[in-house]
C-alpha positions as CSV (number, residue, x, y, z in Angstrom):
1,X,-43.0,-2.0,106.8
2,X,-41.6,-4.5,104.3
3,X,-44.0,-6.0,101.8
4,X,-44.0,-9.8,101.7
5,X,-43.1,-11.5,98.4
6,X,-45.4,-14.2,97.1
7,X,-44.3,-17.4,95.4
8,X,-45.8,-17.3,91.8
9,X,-46.1,-21.1,91.7
10,X,-48.0,-21.7,95.0
11,X,-49.3,-18.2,95.9
12,X,-47.9,-18.5,99.4
13,X,-45.7,-16.1,101.2
14,X,-42.0,-16.8,100.9
15,X,-40.2,-17.5,104.1
16,X,-36.8,-18.9,105.1
17,X,-38.5,-21.9,106.7
18,X,-38.5,-25.2,104.8
19,X,-41.6,-27.4,104.7
20,X,-40.6,-30.8,106.2
21,X,-43.9,-32.3,107.1
22,X,-45.6,-33.5,103.9
23,X,-49.0,-35.2,103.5
24,X,-47.6,-38.7,104.1
25,X,-46.0,-37.8,107.5
26,X,-49.0,-35.8,108.5
27,X,-51.3,-38.8,107.8
28,X,-49.1,-41.0,110.0
29,X,-49.3,-38.4,112.8
30,X,-53.1,-38.3,112.5
31,X,-53.3,-42.1,112.6
32,X,-51.1,-42.1,115.7
33,X,-53.3,-39.6,117.4
34,X,-56.4,-41.7,116.7
35,X,-54.7,-44.9,118.0
36,X,-53.5,-43.0,121.1
37,X,-57.1,-41.9,121.9
38,X,-58.2,-45.5,121.5
39,X,-55.5,-46.6,124.0
40,X,-56.9,-44.1,126.6
41,X,-60.4,-45.5,126.1
42,X,-59.1,-49.1,126.6
43,X,-57.4,-48.0,129.9
44,X,-60.8,-46.9,131.1
45,X,-62.4,-50.2,130.2
46,X,-59.6,-52.2,131.8
47,X,-59.8,-50.0,134.9
48,X,-63.5,-50.9,135.2
49,X,-62.7,-54.6,135.1
50,X,-59.6,-54.9,137.4
51,X,-60.4,-52.0,139.8
52,X,-57.5,-51.0,142.0
53,X,-54.9,-53.3,140.4
54,X,-54.7,-51.0,137.3
55,X,-51.8,-49.1,139.0
56,X,-49.5,-52.1,138.3
57,X,-49.6,-51.5,134.5
58,X,-48.8,-47.9,135.0
59,X,-46.0,-48.7,137.3
60,X,-44.4,-51.1,134.8
61,X,-44.8,-48.5,132.1
62,X,-43.1,-45.9,134.4
63,X,-40.2,-48.2,135.0
64,X,-39.7,-48.9,131.2
65,X,-40.0,-45.2,130.4
66,X,-37.4,-44.4,133.2
67,X,-34.9,-46.8,131.7
68,X,-35.6,-45.4,128.2
69,X,-35.0,-41.9,129.4
70,X,-31.7,-42.8,130.9
71,X,-30.7,-44.6,127.7
72,X,-31.4,-41.4,125.7
73,X,-29.6,-39.3,128.3
74,X,-26.5,-41.5,127.9
75,X,-26.7,-41.2,124.1
76,X,-27.0,-37.4,124.3
77,X,-23.9,-37.2,126.5
78,X,-22.0,-39.6,124.2
79,X,-23.0,-37.9,121.0
80,X,-23.9,-34.3,121.8
81,X,-23.8,-33.0,118.3
82,X,-26.0,-35.7,116.7
83,X,-29.2,-33.7,116.5
84,X,-30.5,-35.2,113.3
85,X,-33.4,-33.2,111.9
86,X,-33.3,-30.7,114.8
87,X,-30.6,-28.7,113.1
C-alpha cells in the first residue's frame, strides 16, 4: 500500500483534485438552500389559502421549465464541446 503524502502548508493529503468551491461560493450555496426551503414553506401557506387551484402555479412552472430544458438541449447540440467548468 502506498503512503499518502501530506502538504506541509495545510497538513492535508495531496491529491490530483483541485479545490474549486471556496468559502464565498459555499456561502452562496447555503443561502440558496435556505431560500429554497423558505419557498417550500410558502407553497404550503399558499396551498392552504387557495386550495385546489394551487396546481395552476405548478403547471405554469412546468411549462417554463419544459421550454428552458429544450433551449438547453438545443444549445448542447449546437455547441457540444462547450462544457465550461465541467472539464
